[in-house]
C-alpha positions, 0 to 999 in steps of 0.5 A: 539114745534114749530120752534119759541119756539126752537130758542135760546134767544140772549144775547149781550155783549157790549164793550164800551170805557171810556174817559180815554181809558179803556174798559168796557164790560157789560154782565150778567154773574156776576151771577154764577148760571145763567152763565153756563145756559146762555152759554148753552141755549143762542146765544151770540154775541158782539157789540162795538162802536169804534174798541176795542184793541186786548189785551182787548178782551184777557183780557176779555176772560181770565176773563170769563175763570176764571168765568166759573171755578168758576161757574163749581166749584159752580155747582159741589158743589151744585149738588153733595152736598147731596151725599158727605154729605151722604157718609161723614155722613156714614164715621162719623157713621162707625168710631164712631161705630168701636171705640166705640163697635169694639175696646176696647180702652180707648177713651172717647165719645168726642174723638170718636166724634171728630175723626169721625168728622175729618175723615167725614170733610176729606172725604168730602173735598177729595171727593169734590177735586175728583169731581172737577178734574173728566173727566165729569167736565173737559169736561164741563169746556172745552165745556163752554170755547169753547162757549166763544171762538165762541163769535163774536164782530161786530161794531154797530152804537147804541153802538157808540152812547152809548159810546159817551153819556158815554163820555159826562157824564164823562166830566160833572159837578154834576149841569149838570148831574142833568139837564141831569137826569131830563130833558133827552132832550139833548142827546135822544138815538136813540133806534132801537133794543129794545131787545138790549136797554133793555139788556144794561139798565138791565146790567147797573142797576145791578151795583147799590144797589137796595134800593139806586138807588130807593132812588136817582131816587125818589130824581131826580123825586121830585127835583125842583129849590129850592131843586136842590142844595141839590140834587146836593150836594147829588149827589156829595157825592154819587159819592165821596162815591165810591158806584156808578160810576156816569157817568154810573148812568147817562148813565143808566138814559138816556138809561132808558128814551130812550126806552119804557119799555116792559110790 
């Protein structure tokens, strides 16, 4: 294995200020199945435009802690599912055989099956609780939290430019938004780091439903002077439905057209 293949991928977290002063962190950690793997195998860095508030970082770190706890629980449930299932099945079978053949009792077969099922379910959940509190799980959780604590944020001019673009989007009317989405000539972003731009674009894209996203993009691409009012109306309704953050969608479109897609 050469030195280049040994290098870890770099994952960037972006901190953006919104027009109302709230903080927005964009990252790839929403998928719990990949979260732990990213923490384990990637170098993680943070970028911001305007200086963030300390409490924003504190809240974000706490959110990541909760996500780690959920991701570890999910990992334990997935990796230990088969052993727990086999042990629980063994308990069910053993209890049924004992009640059926070892004890001469008045229980019916239905009662014996029900008792075995309850005992097996209790065994399954007790094992799950014990596994979640094991030293291995505690150490794994702590190791992942330490990875979070080591994330360093630094100022970046590209992120500042993105913040300004987001603020403009939050101030625009639906007509202005449509023109910006169609023309994209008013504020082209000066992308220098292709990797970071691609990551930011992908983070934004995850916030929109795939089918609706494709439908809206087809409408924008086909819009002309005659259909523009109808597209604007649909755009406004899409935003009013609370299914999309329209300002972030405009930022996504600008990002998408500010760098060349990597094939």
